[in-house]
N, C-alpha and C positions, 0 to 999 in steps of 0.2 A: 842627297835629296832625301830620298824616300825612306831610310835608313835613321836619320835624322830627325824626318816626321814621328815616321812607325815610334821611334824610341823618348820621345818625349811625350805621346801620347798619354801613358798612366798616371804622371805628374799630372799632365793639363785636368786629366778627367778630376783631379780632385784639386785641383787648385783655382782653376778658371777656365770654364766653359766655355768662354769663347775664343780661348786658343786652342783648346777639344778642337772645335765644331773648324779652327782652321785646317790643323794641319789636316783631319778625316779630308774636307773637303779640297786642299789642295793638293791631296793626296792622287785623287779623284785628276783632278786634271792635270794633273803631270801624267797618269798614265793613258789620258784621254788624248795626250801630247805625242808623248814618244813610247807607251805599251808597255806591256804588262810589266810587274816586277813583284817578286815575294810577298810584298807590303802588300798588293792589290786588293786579294779576296779582303783580309781585314776594315780598309776603309770601305768596300761597297755592304759589309756585313755593317759596320759601322749606319752608315750611311740609312742602310734598312732599318738603322734603331732608332735613326732620326726622323723615317718618317713614318713607322708605327708607334709603336712611345712615344713620340715624340709631338707627330703631329696628328694621330688617329687612323693614318692611310694603313692599315693591317696590311690590304690583297699587296699592297706594292713593295710595303717593305715585307714579304714573303715572298717574293719574287727577286730582289735585292739579295736576301740571305741567299737563297736556292744559284745564284748563280757568283754567288763568292762561297760556297762552298763544291759547286764543279769546274770552279777556278782554282783551286787547291788542290780538288784530288786531281788535276791536270798537271799544274806546277809539282806536287811531288814533296813538298818543302815542310820536312817533318817539325820542324820550330812555328811554322805559321800557324800550318794544315792545324797544327792543335789548338793554336791561340781562337783559329774561326773558329772549331768546335766545339770550346767553350761558350767562345762570345752568341752562337748559332742559339744555343741550347738555352746558357744562362739569360741573354736577354729577349730575344727573338720567337722563337719556332710556337713556346708555349702561349702565343699572341690567339698561331693559327691551327695549331693544333692539338691531341692530348699531351698532358706534361706526361704523360709517362714512354711518351715519345723521345723525351730527352736524355733519356739513360742510357740509350746506347749509344748516342752521342756523346755523350760524355765518359764513357767509358773508354771512345776512340780517341777522345782528346787525352784524356791522360797518360792513354799508352804511348802517342807523339809526343807527347809532352815532357814525359819520361826519356823515351828515347833518343832525344831532342838537348835531353839535361836542362831543359825551362822549369826548376823544380817549383817559381812562384808561380807559371797559369797551373800545375796540375796539382795544386795545392789549391788555387779556385776552381776548379772543374771540382777538385773531391768536394769541398761546400757545397757547388750546386750539387750534387748527386744526393751531397747527406737529406740536404731543405726541401729536393723535390720526391725523396722518398718520404717522409714526413708529408707532403704536401698532400702525397696522393697513396698515405695511404699505405705504408708497406708493417710489416710486422715489428714493433719495438724491440722486440729482441735483435731481430737483423740490422736495424738502424743502429742502435746499441753499439753491434761486434762492430759495423763499419763505421761508427764515430774512434772508439778504441785505438782503433789499426790506423785509423787519418789522422789521430790527433798524433800516437808513436809516430808520425812518420814526422808531422809537421815539426814538431822539438828537432829531429833530430837533425833539422836542412834548420832549423835556426828562422823559423814562417810565424811571426808569433799573432799576425792577424789571420790566418787559416788555423792555430791552435786555441783562440780563442773560440773560437764559432763554433769548433768541436768539443769544447768544455761548455758553450751554454748547448748543443744539441741534446749532451749526456746527462745537466740540468735538467729540461725542457722533457728526455726520457723519464727519468725519476717523475718529474713531479707530473704525470704521467700517470702513471706505476707501472711503470716496467719496472723489468728487473736490474739484481743490483748487475751497474757494467764492473768488469773483468781489469777498470786501471784504478792505476792508484796516479794523481796528480796532483799538485799542492796547491792548485786551484780551485779542484771538484771539494776541498775541503773549507774554504772559505763560505762565513756565516752571508745572508746578502745586505748584509748593512757590508761586511770586509769588502765583499767579489765590487758593489756598486760606488765603493771607496775607491779599490784599485780601475775602476774602469775612470773614474773620475767625471759621473753623473750618474741620476733614480734611477734603476730603469722600472722598478715597481709591480718587481713577478707577483709578490704577495699579493699587490689589490686587483690582480687579476685572476687567480684563483679565490678570491671569495665568493 
């Protein structure tokens, strides 16, 4: 039951928040009734997201995030530990700690996810690693080099969602005056109108630069 509820989480998150909340709370209920499972830390962390970003109870969310991380460390399941580390850094930690503290956690999430063969969550962690680097003002050349590396990785594993993010990161890097990125990608050659047509909606980047 825990595996089914956990596996439906990503699809539910993008289609029905009611179903997503039900799955998360049901995993917590099953844990309280029957004990810990590998999926328990993730459910605890997502409950923290509900309390913090969802309800503004950030101190309570921080406690749930800490419990989630401690249990995942104790269970030593790399697949789920990678997910817990990623969701803590991406969704929870920056509400109560400096954003730069996310980077070590994201690096560990990437390592766990790659070691366990979870390329999807490795891609998500790479996304937040690059986004955090922008947010805390890391050098543009460093950000671009990382984005290039992760774009190539995303293309190799066929993870288009991640690839689009890294293309956007490299575009932003160029608009901010960064050095030319050492990568060739068909989407980088598109002008803004072509790029928006490919996405299916208007971004309006040029409006932001006026």
